[in-house]
C-alpha distance (Angstrom), angle and dihedral (degrees) to the residues before:
residue distance angle dihedral
M1 . . .
A2 3.80 . .
S3 3.79 116.0 .
A4 3.82 118.9 -104.8
K5 3.81 93.3 -105.5
V6 3.80 91.0 51.8
A7 3.81 93.3 46.3
A8 3.82 90.5 51.9
L9 3.82 95.2 57.0
A10 3.80 119.3 127.6
R11 3.80 128.3 -154.5
Q12 3.81 90.7 -104.6
D13 3.83 90.8 55.0
I14 3.81 89.9 57.7
I15 3.81 93.1 47.0
K16 3.80 91.4 49.5
A17 3.82 92.5 47.8
A18 3.82 91.2 48.3
R19 3.79 89.4 60.8
T20 3.79 92.3 57.4
L21 3.81 103.4 34.2
T22 3.78 113.4 98.6
W23 3.79 116.7 -168.9
S24 3.81 119.2 -167.4
K25 3.80 98.2 159.4
R26 3.78 126.2 90.5
M27 3.80 111.2 -68.9
T28 3.78 114.3 -97.1
K29 3.82 121.4 -121.7
W30 3.81 91.6 -105.9
S31 3.79 116.8 53.5
V32 3.79 139.2 162.3
L33 3.78 135.2 -145.4
V34 3.79 115.8 -128.5
D35 3.80 116.4 172.9
R36 3.83 89.9 -17.1
K37 3.82 90.1 -55.2
E38 3.81 118.3 121.0
L39 3.80 113.2 -139.3
P40 3.81 134.6 169.5
A41 3.80 108.8 -90.6
R42 3.80 103.8 -139.7
P43 3.83 97.4 39.7
L44 3.81 89.8 49.7
V45 3.80 92.7 50.8
L46 3.81 92.0 47.6
H47 3.82 90.8 47.1
A48 3.81 91.0 49.9
A49 3.81 91.5 50.5
C50 3.82 93.0 45.3
V51 3.79 92.7 -127.2
P52 3.82 126.9 138.5
P53 3.82 122.0 -94.5
N54 3.81 90.6 -108.2
D55 3.83 92.1 62.6
A56 3.80 112.8 136.6
T57 3.82 93.2 -117.1
N58 3.80 108.6 114.4
S59 3.81 129.0 -152.5
H60 3.80 94.4 -99.6
Q61 3.79 91.4 53.6
A62 3.81 91.0 47.6
V63 3.81 91.2 50.5
A64 3.82 91.2 48.5
I65 3.80 90.6 52.1
L66 3.80 91.7 48.5
K67 3.82 91.9 48.7
D68 3.81 90.7 48.9
L69 3.80 88.6 53.0
G70 3.80 90.5 53.3
F71 3.80 102.0 -104.1
E72 3.81 125.0 141.1
T73 3.78 109.9 -115.1
R74 3.78 127.0 -162.2
Y75 3.77 136.8 -159.8
E76 3.80 113.6 -148.5
G77 3.80 89.4 -17.7
K78 3.82 96.4 -52.1
P79 3.83 124.5 106.9
A80 3.79 110.1 -93.2
């Protein structure tokens, strides 16, 4: 189950976090497009919620939240 902070995220929280998240590692299997920028789904959600990387929210929960907020998600670079 996603943590309370993660579950309370709004679309604007994700957009704001996408502007400040820099990702230099290999892209994760699940990603999201925000303003034509591809970012890793779970790290972006955790960054937006200001929770640590060891938060209990998993990738599938993060993707579901992003889809519910109207973002395009991808699996290994292909639309999901």
